PyMOL commands that place a pseudoatom at each C-alpha (Angstrom):
pseudoatom trace, name=CA, resn=MET, resi=1, chain=A, elem=C, hetatm=0, pos=[10.117, 2.337, 2.859]
pseudoatom trace, name=CA, resn=LYS, resi=2, chain=A, elem=C, hetatm=0, pos=[8.009, 2.392, 0.072]
pseudoatom trace, name=CA, resn=LEU, resi=3, chain=A, elem=C, hetatm=0, pos=[4.708, 0.148, -0.567]
pseudoatom trace, name=CA, resn=HIS, resi=4, chain=A, elem=C, hetatm=0, pos=[6.591, -1.620, -3.962]
pseudoatom trace, name=CA, resn=GLU, resi=5, chain=A, elem=C, hetatm=0, pos=[10.095, -2.723, -1.376]
pseudoatom trace, name=CA, resn=GLY, resi=6, chain=A, elem=C, hetatm=0, pos=[7.749, -5.045, 1.145]
pseudoatom trace, name=CA, resn=LYS, resi=7, chain=A, elem=C, hetatm=0, pos=[7.579, -8.747, 1.161]
pseudoatom trace, name=CA, resn=ILE, resi=8, chain=A, elem=C, hetatm=0, pos=[4.671, -10.777, -0.522]
pseudoatom trace, name=CA, resn=GLY, resi=9, chain=A, elem=C, hetatm=0, pos=[2.697, -11.466, 2.745]
pseudoatom trace, name=CA, resn=GLU, resi=10, chain=A, elem=C, hetatm=0, pos=[3.997, -8.897, 5.680]
pseudoatom trace, name=CA, resn=THR, resi=11, chain=A, elem=C, hetatm=0, pos=[1.568, -6.866, 6.609]
pseudoatom trace, name=CA, resn=TYR, resi=12, chain=A, elem=C, hetatm=0, pos=[2.729, -3.153, 7.066]
pseudoatom trace, name=CA, resn=ARG, resi=13, chain=A, elem=C, hetatm=0, pos=[1.363, -0.062, 8.475]
pseudoatom trace, name=CA, resn=VAL, resi=14, chain=A, elem=C, hetatm=0, pos=[1.074, 2.815, 6.505]
pseudoatom trace, name=CA, resn=ALA, resi=15, chain=A, elem=C, hetatm=0, pos=[3.056, 5.770, 7.276]
pseudoatom trace, name=CA, resn=GLY, resi=16, chain=A, elem=C, hetatm=0, pos=[2.063, 8.267, 4.696]
pseudoatom trace, name=CA, resn=VAL, resi=17, chain=A, elem=C, hetatm=0, pos=[1.057, 8.468, 1.753]
pseudoatom trace, name=CA, resn=HIS, resi=18, chain=A, elem=C, hetatm=0, pos=[2.726, 11.052, -0.785]
pseudoatom trace, name=CA, resn=VAL, resi=19, chain=A, elem=C, hetatm=0, pos=[1.000, 11.553, -4.494]
pseudoatom trace, name=CA, resn=ASP, resi=20, chain=A, elem=C, hetatm=0, pos=[-1.185, 14.231, -5.686]
pseudoatom trace, name=CA, resn=GLU, resi=21, chain=A, elem=C, hetatm=0, pos=[-3.817, 15.535, -3.646]
pseudoatom trace, name=CA, resn=ARG, resi=22, chain=A, elem=C, hetatm=0, pos=[-6.659, 13.498, -5.797]
pseudoatom trace, name=CA, resn=LEU, resi=23, chain=A, elem=C, hetatm=0, pos=[-5.540, 10.556, -5.457]
pseudoatom trace, name=CA, resn=THR, resi=24, chain=A, elem=C, hetatm=0, pos=[-4.393, 10.736, -2.091]
pseudoatom trace, name=CA, resn=ARG, resi=25, chain=A, elem=C, hetatm=0, pos=[-8.201, 11.422, -1.630]
pseudoatom trace, name=CA, resn=ARG, resi=26, chain=A, elem=C, hetatm=0, pos=[-9.066, 8.693, -3.545]
pseudoatom trace, name=CA, resn=LEU, resi=27, chain=A, elem=C, hetatm=0, pos=[-7.005, 6.128, -1.478]
pseudoatom trace, name=CA, resn=GLU, resi=28, chain=A, elem=C, hetatm=0, pos=[-8.384, 7.511, 1.679]
pseudoatom trace, name=CA, resn=ALA, resi=29, chain=A, elem=C, hetatm=0, pos=[-12.028, 6.387, 0.332]
pseudoatom trace, name=CA, resn=LEU, resi=30, chain=A, elem=C, hetatm=0, pos=[-10.711, 2.912, 0.282]
pseudoatom trace, name=CA, resn=GLY, resi=31, chain=A, elem=C, hetatm=0, pos=[-9.141, 2.747, 3.263]
pseudoatom trace, name=CA, resn=VAL, resi=32, chain=A, elem=C, hetatm=0, pos=[-5.507, 3.543, 2.277]
pseudoatom trace, name=CA, resn=ASN, resi=33, chain=A, elem=C, hetatm=0, pos=[-4.497, 6.244, 4.922]
pseudoatom trace, name=CA, resn=GLU, resi=34, chain=A, elem=C, hetatm=0, pos=[-1.692, 6.997, 7.832]
pseudoatom trace, name=CA, resn=GLY, resi=35, chain=A, elem=C, hetatm=0, pos=[-1.810, 4.544, 10.369]
pseudoatom trace, name=CA, resn=THR, resi=36, chain=A, elem=C, hetatm=0, pos=[-3.961, 1.435, 7.863]
pseudoatom trace, name=CA, resn=LEU, resi=37, chain=A, elem=C, hetatm=0, pos=[-2.678, -1.945, 8.001]
pseudoatom trace, name=CA, resn=VAL, resi=38, chain=A, elem=C, hetatm=0, pos=[-1.990, -3.332, 4.525]
pseudoatom trace, name=CA, resn=THR, resi=39, chain=A, elem=C, hetatm=0, pos=[-0.597, -7.056, 3.477]
pseudoatom trace, name=CA, resn=ILE, resi=40, chain=A, elem=C, hetatm=0, pos=[1.476, -7.270, 0.462]
pseudoatom trace, name=CA, resn=MET, resi=41, chain=A, elem=C, hetatm=0, pos=[-0.497, -9.948, -1.940]
pseudoatom trace, name=CA, resn=ASN, resi=42, chain=A, elem=C, hetatm=0, pos=[1.403, -10.141, -5.160]
pseudoatom trace, name=CA, resn=LYS, resi=43, chain=A, elem=C, hetatm=0, pos=[3.936, -8.370, -6.827]
pseudoatom trace, name=CA, resn=LYS, resi=44, chain=A, elem=C, hetatm=0, pos=[3.585, -8.620, -10.730]
pseudoatom trace, name=CA, resn=GLY, resi=45, chain=A, elem=C, hetatm=0, pos=[6.828, -8.163, -12.987]
pseudoatom trace, name=CA, resn=SER, resi=46, chain=A, elem=C, hetatm=0, pos=[5.386, -4.552, -14.322]
pseudoatom trace, name=CA, resn=GLY, resi=47, chain=A, elem=C, hetatm=0, pos=[5.392, -3.233, -11.281]
pseudoatom trace, name=CA, resn=THR, resi=48, chain=A, elem=C, hetatm=0, pos=[1.397, -3.177, -10.315]
pseudoatom trace, name=CA, resn=LEU, resi=49, chain=A, elem=C, hetatm=0, pos=[1.163, -4.779, -6.453]
pseudoatom trace, name=CA, resn=ILE, resi=50, chain=A, elem=C, hetatm=0, pos=[-1.904, -6.344, -4.882]
pseudoatom trace, name=CA, resn=ILE, resi=51, chain=A, elem=C, hetatm=0, pos=[-2.535, -5.248, -1.352]
pseudoatom trace, name=CA, resn=LYS, resi=52, chain=A, elem=C, hetatm=0, pos=[-5.367, -5.970, 0.714]
pseudoatom trace, name=CA, resn=VAL, resi=53, chain=A, elem=C, hetatm=0, pos=[-6.345, -3.347, 2.780]
pseudoatom trace, name=CA, resn=ARG, resi=54, chain=A, elem=C, hetatm=0, pos=[-10.013, -3.627, 5.250]
pseudoatom trace, name=CA, resn=GLY, resi=55, chain=A, elem=C, hetatm=0, pos=[-10.619, -7.223, 3.565]
pseudoatom trace, name=CA, resn=THR, resi=56, chain=A, elem=C, hetatm=0, pos=[-10.590, -5.806, 0.203]
pseudoatom trace, name=CA, resn=ARG, resi=57, chain=A, elem=C, hetatm=0, pos=[-7.765, -6.330, -2.456]
pseudoatom trace, name=CA, resn=LEU, resi=58, chain=A, elem=C, hetatm=0, pos=[-6.534, -3.648, -4.510]
pseudoatom trace, name=CA, resn=ALA, resi=59, chain=A, elem=C, hetatm=0, pos=[-4.300, -3.305, -7.422]
pseudoatom trace, name=CA, resn=LEU, resi=60, chain=A, elem=C, hetatm=0, pos=[-1.701, -0.562, -7.267]
pseudoatom trace, name=CA, resn=GLY, resi=61, chain=A, elem=C, hetatm=0, pos=[0.558, 0.454, -10.381]
pseudoatom trace, name=CA, resn=ARG, resi=62, chain=A, elem=C, hetatm=0, pos=[4.303, 1.251, -9.468]
pseudoatom trace, name=CA, resn=GLN, resi=63, chain=A, elem=C, hetatm=0, pos=[4.127, 4.674, -9.157]
pseudoatom trace, name=CA, resn=ILE, resi=64, chain=A, elem=C, hetatm=0, pos=[1.585, 4.692, -6.921]
pseudoatom trace, name=CA, resn=ALA, resi=65, chain=A, elem=C, hetatm=0, pos=[3.021, 1.954, -4.439]
pseudoatom trace, name=CA, resn=ASP, resi=66, chain=A, elem=C, hetatm=0, pos=[6.279, 4.795, -4.652]
pseudoatom trace, name=CA, resn=GLY, resi=67, chain=A, elem=C, hetatm=0, pos=[4.024, 7.447, -3.214]
pseudoatom trace, name=CA, resn=ILE, resi=68, chain=A, elem=C, hetatm=0, pos=[2.677, 5.244, -0.413]
pseudoatom trace, name=CA, resn=GLU, resi=69, chain=A, elem=C, hetatm=0, pos=[5.477, 4.945, 2.881]
pseudoatom trace, name=CA, resn=ILE, resi=70, chain=A, elem=C, hetatm=0, pos=[5.223, 2.212, 5.322]
pseudoatom trace, name=CA, resn=GLY, resi=71, chain=A, elem=C, hetatm=0, pos=[6.432, 1.468, 8.203]
pseudoatom trace, name=CA, resn=GLY, resi=72, chain=A, elem=C, hetatm=0, pos=[7.852, -2.128, 9.610]
pseudoatom trace, name=CA, resn=ALA, resi=73, chain=A, elem=C, hetatm=0, pos=[6.535, -5.102, 9.312]
pseudoatom trace, name=CA, resn=GLU, resi=74, chain=A, elem=C, hetatm=0, pos=[3.419, -5.924, 11.440]
pseudoatom trace, name=CA, resn=ASN, resi=75, chain=A, elem=C, hetatm=0, pos=[2.745, -9.300, 13.414]
pseudoatom trace, name=CA, resn=GLY, resi=76, chain=A, elem=C, hetatm=0, pos=[-0.643, -11.252, 13.568]
for i in range(1, 76): cmd.bond("trace and resi %d" % i, "trace and resi %d" % (i + 1))
show_as sticks, trace
zoom trace
């Protein structure tokens, strides 16, 4: 499932990041890499996604969110 398909308020584990190499390195520096838990905080009509990663909120565009694969929702 792609990140933008997740539900607001749910926490998911990142299964993979499939964007260009430069962007992958930037996301890893921000803490978004395989195995990381991310919580979807909000979705905007334009496709922008607000996520919480390791206590930090990030805004991602739709194209970037399409490149992040997530696993099932995590409890707790």
